[in-house]
N, C-alpha and C positions, 0 to 999 in steps of 0.2 A: 096631922102632918106637921113635923118639928120643924121651925124654921131654923136650919144651920148657917145662914148668911152670914152671921156674926162670927162663926169659929173660921171662916176663911180668909179674914184679913185684907179683903180688898178695898182698896181706896179708888176712888173717882174710876171706876170701870165698869165692865159689862162682862157677863157669862155667853158664851157662844155655842158651846158645845160640851156633852158629857156622854160616855159610853162604861158600859158595864163588863168586866170581864174578869175572871181569876178571882172571884168572890171581893171585888173593890171595884170602885168607881173611880174614874178620872173626869175631873171637869175642867176647863179650858176656857180664856178669854184674856181679857186686859185688867192691868190694875195699876194706876198710878203713869200711865205711858207707857208699861212695859207689859210685854207678854207675860200670862200667869198659867200654871198647870198646878192641878194639886190632887193626889189621889185620897179618896175617902174610903177607908175600912173599919169604920168606928169613930175615927177620929181623922182629922185632916193632916196631910203630910204634905206641905209646898215642895215643889220639885224645882233643883236648879237649872234654868235655861242660859243658853248663851246670851251674852249682854246684847247683842243685836237684834235681837226676836223683840219685834215691837207688838205684835199681836198672834194668837192662836185663834183660828176660826173653827175646827173641826177637829174630831177624835174618834177613832175607831179601835174596836180591838178584834185580834185575830193573831193566829200562829203563837199564841202566848205571849201576845205584846202588844203596847198602846201605839197605835201611829197618830201622830198630832202634826196639823197642816195650819199655815199663817203665812206671816211677813216677817222679813227684816228690815233695817235700814235702807236697804239697795237690790232685794230679791225675795222669791220666794222661800220660806221657811218647811223644812220638812225635818222632823224628829221620831225618835222611837225609845220608849219608855219598857224596860225590862227589868224585873227581878232588882227594883231598884236603882237602877243605872240608867241614865240619859244620854243618848246617843245623836249627835246630829248627822242629819243626811241629804242636808239640803243640797251638796255638790251634786246629788245624782239628778237633781230638776235642771231642764233647758235654761240655759242663762236669761232667757226674755219671759220666763215664769216669773213673774213680780208678786204673787197672791196666791196660795193654796186655801180655798174657799171651801170644798166638800172633801170627805174620805169615807170611804165605806169597805168593808171585807167580804167577799164570798167566792166560794170553790176556790180556793186556794192561793186568791190574789188580793191585792189593796187596788182598789179603784181612786183616783185622785182627780179632784176639779179643780181648776184655778183659771187665773187670768193670764193671758199671753199678750205682751205688746210686740206688734207688727207695723212698723212705720208710723204713721199718723193715727193708728187707732188701735184699740184691744178688743179682745175675743174671748169667750170660755174657751177651754181646752181640756181633754180629758187624757189622761195618762193611766198604765196599770204598772203594778210593782209586782213581779213574779221573778223568786230566787233574788231580790236586793239588787233587781235592776229596774231601770224606769225606763217606759219607752211610751211615746207619744202616740195615740190613738187618732188617726186623720180622718176619720170616716165622716163625720159630719159638716165636712167642707167651711169650717168658720160659720155654720148657721146660728151658733149660740152667740150673744154677746156677754154674757154671764150664766155660770154655773153656780147654783144654789143649795143644792143638794143632790145625795146620791142615796141610794138604797140597793138592796139584794135580795131577791127572793127567784124561786123556779128556774136558776141556771140563769137568771137573765140580772144585767145591772138596769136600773132606772135612773135616768138622767135629767133632774127638773133644772129649770131657768129660763132666763130671756132671750128669745130668739133677736137676730140683727133686723128681723123685719117690725121690733117693735112689741109684739105679742110676748105671751108665756109661751113656754113649749117644754115638751117631754121626748124625750129619748130613751131609746132600747138597746143593749147591747150584749149580746149573747156571751157567755162566760166561756172561756177556754178555749183551745184550739184556734188561738188567734181572733175569735171573736166575730159575729158579725152584725152589722147595723141592721135592725130589722125595721125600725121607723121612727122619724121624727115629725111630732105632730104639735100643730100650734091652736091656740086659744082664740083665734081672730074669728 
């Protein structure tokens, strides 16, 4: 195993996500109080991000592009890296989504998990991006306090996080045709 961390140039930060696609890796996190993203294809190439991005928590590859999610100074951050160029898509997020914590890709769509602010509390919420359009999936009735991870297999998205009852939880969402909430279960 080669230690490549010195090649990244990260100072006082953390790496939160990595994805592989198109014969390269994308790595995301924080460095020096700002969001960090880099492509590795034999050597590291740092990606220029919008100056208000404070952290990137997740990255996924699909449809020949990397999608990254995190937070800005005042809202959620969502961006796309394709063919050497970065595009900020944060404006497609709901205004009360203040962080994107998980992203995955499957069956022609990106699934995005993050935090929504609603009055005096926050909760985890899901959305899907199909044809460059974001829509909230309101099937879990705010049962998730946080969404920490998303995976895709066998035409289903697996959602992992913390439930509002204080226990860990897992949810399933069928991909395509509007999806169906199959189950939310708790670790209690």
